[in-house]
C-alpha positions in Angstrom: 3.4 11.3 22.3 6.9 9.9 21.6 8.1 10.4 25.6 5.4 7.4 26.2 7.0 5.3 23.9 10.4 6.4 25.2 9.5 5.3 28.5 8.6 1.9 27.8 11.2 -0.9 27.7 10.4 -4.8 27.3 13.8 -6.3 28.4 16.1 -3.8 26.2 13.8 -3.7 23.5 12.0 -0.2 23.1 8.6 -0.3 22.4 8.6 2.6 19.7 5.9 5.2 18.1 4.6 3.3 14.8 5.3 6.4 13.1 8.9 5.6 13.3 8.7 2.6 11.4 11.5 2.2 8.7 9.4 -0.3 6.2 7.2 1.6 4.0 4.3 -0.7 4.2 4.3 -0.4 8.0 4.0 3.0 7.3 1.2 2.4 4.9 -1.0 0.7 7.4 -0.5 3.0 10.2 -1.9 5.4 8.1 -4.9 3.4 7.2 -5.6 2.6 11.0 -5.5 6.2 11.7 -7.9 7.1 9.0 -10.3 4.5 10.5 -10.0 6.2 14.1 -13.4 8.1 15.3 -13.5 11.6 16.9 -13.2 10.0 20.2 -9.1 8.2 18.8 -10.5 4.9 19.0 -10.4 2.9 15.7 -13.0 0.4 15.3 -12.7 -3.6 13.9 -16.5 -3.0 12.5 -14.4 -0.2 10.1 -12.0 -2.8 9.1 -12.1 -3.5 5.2 -9.5 -5.7 3.8 -10.0 -4.7 0.3 -9.3 -1.5 0.8 -5.6 -2.5 1.9 -2.8 -2.6 -0.7 -2.9 -6.2 -1.6 0.8 -6.5 -0.9 0.4 -5.9 2.4 -2.1 -9.0 3.2 0.6 -12.0 3.1 2.4 -10.2 6.2 -1.0 -9.3 8.4 -2.3 -11.6 11.2 -5.5 -10.2 13.0 -6.2 -11.9 17.0 -9.3 -11.8 18.6 -9.1 -10.6 22.2 -10.8 -13.1 24.7 -11.7 -11.8 28.5 -11.8 -14.0 31.6 -9.4 -14.1 34.4 -7.0 -12.8 32.3 -6.6 -11.6 28.8 -6.0 -14.3 26.0 -5.5 -13.6 21.9 -6.3 -16.1 19.5 -5.0 -15.7 15.9 -7.7 -15.7 13.6 -6.2 -14.5 10.5 -2.5 -15.3 9.2 -1.3 -14.0 6.2 0.9 -16.6 4.3 4.2 -15.2 4.4 3.8 -14.8 8.3 3.4 -18.2 8.5 6.3 -19.0 5.7 8.5 -17.0 8.0 7.6 -18.2 11.6 7.8 -22.1 10.3 5.1 -23.0 12.3 0.9 -22.9 12.1 -0.8 -20.7 14.1 -3.8 -19.9 12.9 -6.9 -21.1 15.8 -4.0 -21.1 18.7 -4.0 -19.1 21.6 -0.6 -17.0 21.5 -0.3 -18.2 25.6 0.2 -21.6 24.1 2.8 -21.1 21.6 6.3 -21.8 23.5 8.3 -18.6 23.4 5.9 -16.3 22.7 5.4 -15.0 26.4 7.2 -11.7 25.5 4.7 -11.2 22.7 2.0 -12.3 24.6 2.9 -9.7 27.4 3.3 -6.8 24.6 0.1 -7.3 23.2 -1.7 -7.8 26.2 -0.2 -3.8 26.9 -1.6 -3.0 23.7 -5.3 -4.2 24.4 -4.9 -2.6 28.2 -3.6 0.5 27.0 -5.3 1.0 23.6 -1.7 1.7 22.4 -0.4 1.2 19.1 3.4 0.4 18.7 6.1 -0.4 16.7 8.8 -3.4 17.7 11.9 -4.4 16.1 12.9 -7.8 17.5 14.1 -11.6 16.7 12.0 -14.3 18.2 11.6 -17.9 18.7 8.3 -19.4 19.0 7.9 -23.5 19.4 11.6 -23.5 19.1 12.0 -22.5 15.6 14.2 -19.6 15.4 12.7 -16.8 13.1 14.7 -14.1 11.4 14.3 -10.6 12.8 11.5 -8.7 12.0 10.0 -5.4 12.1 6.1 -5.4 13.5 3.2 -2.7 14.0 0.9 -3.6 16.7 -2.6 -1.8 16.3 -5.8 -2.1 18.4 -9.3 -2.2 17.1 -12.1 -1.5 19.2 -15.9 -2.7 19.5 -18.5 -0.3 20.0 -18.3 -0.6 23.7 -15.0 0.8 23.5 -12.8 -1.8 24.4 -10.1 -3.4 22.3 -11.6 -6.5 20.6 -9.1 -7.5 18.0 -5.5 -6.4 17.1 -4.4 -5.9 14.1 -0.5 -6.8 13.1 1.7 -6.4 10.6 5.3 -8.1 10.6 7.7 -7.6 7.7 10.6 -10.5 8.2 13.9 -10.2 6.7 14.9 -12.3 4.0 11.8 -13.7 3.0 10.8 -14.2 -0.4 7.4 -14.1 -1.5 5.2 -17.4 -2.4 4.4 -17.6 -5.9 0.8 -17.7 -6.5 -0.1 -21.1 -8.9 -3.2 -20.9 -11.0 -5.8 -23.7 -10.3 -7.2 -26.2 -12.9 -10.7 -27.1 -12.5 -10.8 -29.5 -15.2 -12.2 -32.1 -13.1 -14.4 -30.1 -11.3 -16.8 -28.6 -14.3 -18.4 -31.7 -15.1 -20.0 -32.8 -12.0 -20.9 -29.0 -11.3 -22.2 -28.4 -14.6 -19.9 -25.3 -15.4 -18.0 -24.4 -18.6 -14.2 -24.0 -18.9 -13.8 -20.5 -17.4 -12.1 -18.0 -19.4 -10.5 -16.3 -16.7 -7.7 -17.0 -14.3 -9.3 -15.2 -11.8 -12.7 -17.3 -12.1 -10.7 -20.4 -12.0 -8.8 -19.4 -8.8 -12.2 -18.1 -7.1 -13.9 -21.3 -7.6 -11.1 -23.2 -6.6 -10.7 -21.3 -3.1 -14.8 -21.9 -2.8 -14.4 -25.5 -3.6 -11.6 -25.9 -0.9 -13.0 -24.1 2.0 -16.1 -25.8 1.7 -14.4 -29.5 2.1 -17.3 -31.9 2.4 -20.2 -29.4 2.5 -22.5 -28.7 0.0 -21.4 -24.7 0.4 -18.6 -23.1 3.1 -20.1 -20.3 5.4 -19.0 -16.5 5.1 -16.7 -16.8 7.9 -14.8 -19.7 6.2 -13.5 -17.2 4.0 -10.0 -15.4 5.0 -9.0 -12.3 3.2 -5.2 -13.0 3.7 -6.0 -16.1 1.8 -6.8 -14.6 -1.4 -4.8 -11.2 -2.0 -5.3 -11.7 -5.9 -9.1 -12.1 -5.8 -10.0 -9.5 -3.4 -10.1 -7.1 -6.0 -12.5 -9.0 -8.3 -14.6 -9.9 -5.1 -18.6 -8.8 -4.5 -20.4 -10.3 -1.6 -24.2 -9.7 -1.2 -26.5 -10.7 1.7 -29.4 -12.5 1.1 -32.8 -11.3 2.4 -35.4 -13.7 2.3 -38.6 -12.1 2.8 -39.2 -10.9 0.2 -36.2 -11.9 -1.8 -33.3 -9.1 -1.9 -29.7 -9.0 -2.3 -27.8 -6.2 -0.6 -24.4 -5.3 -1.5 -21.8 -5.8 1.4 -18.3 -5.8 0.0 -17.0 -4.4 -3.6 -13.6 -5.3 -4.5 -11.8 -2.5 -6.0 -11.3 -3.7 -9.3 -15.1 -4.3 -9.6 -15.7 -0.4 -8.0 -13.9 0.8 -10.8 -16.7 -0.4 -13.5 -20.1 -0.5 -11.6 -21.8 2.5 -9.8 -20.3 4.2 -7.1 -22.3 4.5 -3.5 -23.7 0.7 -3.8 -22.5 -0.5 -0.6 -25.4 -1.1 1.6 -28.1 -0.8 -0.7 -30.2 -3.6 -2.3 -31.3 -4.6 -5.8 -34.9 -3.7 -5.4 -34.0 -0.3 -5.0 -33.2 -0.3 -8.7 -35.7 -0.7 -11.5 -33.1 -2.3 -13.3 -32.2 -5.0 -11.2 -35.6 -6.0 -9.5 -37.7 -9.6 -9.7 -37.8 -10.7 -13.3 -34.7 -9.0 -14.5 -31.9 -11.4 -15.7 -29.6 -10.2 -12.8 -31.7 -10.7 -10.0 -33.3 -14.1 -11.5 -29.8 -15.4 -11.8 -28.9 -14.5 -8.3 -32.2 -16.1 -7.2 -31.5 -19.4 -9.0 -28.1 -19.4 -6.8 -30.3 -18.9 -3.6 -33.2 -21.8 -4.4 -30.3 -24.5 -6.4 -27.4 -23.9 -3.8 -25.2 -24.2 -6.8 -22.7 -22.0 -8.2 -23.2 -20.2 -11.7 -21.0 -19.1 -14.1 -22.0 -15.9 -16.2 -20.6 -14.0 -19.1 -21.8 -11.0 -21.0 -21.4 -7.8 -22.9 -20.6 -4.8 -20.7 -23.2 -2.2 -20.5 -21.0 0.4 -18.5 -19.6 3.6 -18.9 -16.4 2.5 -20.0 -15.8 2.2 -23.7 -12.6 0.5 -23.4 -14.5 -2.8 -21.4 -16.6 -5.0 -23.7 -16.8 -8.2 -21.9 -18.0 -8.6 -18.6 -17.8 -12.1 -16.5 -18.5 -13.8 -13.5 -18.8 -17.0 -11.1 -21.6 -16.5 -8.2 -20.9 -18.8 -5.3 -23.4 -19.9 -2.6 -22.4 -19.3 1.1 -24.6 -20.8 4.1 -24.1 -20.5 7.8 -26.5 -23.6 8.4 -25.5 -25.2 5.2 -29.0 -25.5 3.7 -30.1 -21.7 3.5 -27.9 -19.5 0.9 -27.8 -15.9 3.2 -24.9 -14.9 0.9 -23.4 -15.2 -2.6 -20.1 -14.5 -3.4 -18.9 -13.2 -6.5 -15.9 -13.2 -8.3 -15.8 -10.8 -11.2 -13.7 -9.7 -14.2 -14.2 -7.1 -16.8 -12.0 -7.4 -19.7 -11.5 -5.3 -23.2 -11.8 -5.8 -26.8 -8.4 -7.4 -27.2 -9.5 -10.5 -24.6 -9.6 -13.8 -26.4 -11.0 -16.7 -24.8 -8.8 -19.3 -24.1 
């Protein structure tokens, strides 16, 4: 396979085998992408799960959607905060071919799409007249069920960039109108603040408004439940790493009605139902009843999501398990 890469020159820059990446984080992402590959060799976008990626990678990742017409166009759908900080411009929602100076990047990305070929690049870029420090990047194709490349996943590590500090959110001004108690966890504070920010002036945000790279600290604590309306039920769609450590294995894809202890009439089911019908967040804290003897407290914030602004079709949950040393602030 190396001979393929050795034969590709891009104005003096070698498009290299991704296995030769120098940065250890790029190597981790390449191994992750290889694990996604199906027997035919394609990695599929539907199998991508940001919650299973190392959190340190999320600020460096961007995801481009492939649009096909007379020509292949790539639109930036998700971009990590450190990528934006590094290049000095906001690319989310923009087409690469509309960004001044991104012509060669577009050409390489289209090559990846047309050939389904992952590659590594080491380069210095200048986009929108902003000179970017040198970087090393991995470009990885993700296919749809029809075998065509649907998205391009990229991780770009820029030289001499310091991580951005993550600040705790203060919800004191928001608690009263939402009738929520003061939270005992920065995870719940930040989770609620993020939900409140992405909903804007709407009653609830959409699931599509959630961008995983914006909340790397929160992802391990996240769950997403899909709401099934008739009869009312809740199906596990996403389970973060922290939560997965303390809950029953194999829940993803299963519904609450499959378990006697979670059927209608149970406190868990009825609380979720109140979020669906009330269209408002709910906060809960209770004693932990799982198998880990060190954990004593379970707390969560339940946040409604709606595609049409009226009907709750998903619930975003941020949950935290704490041991007996935990003190409410």
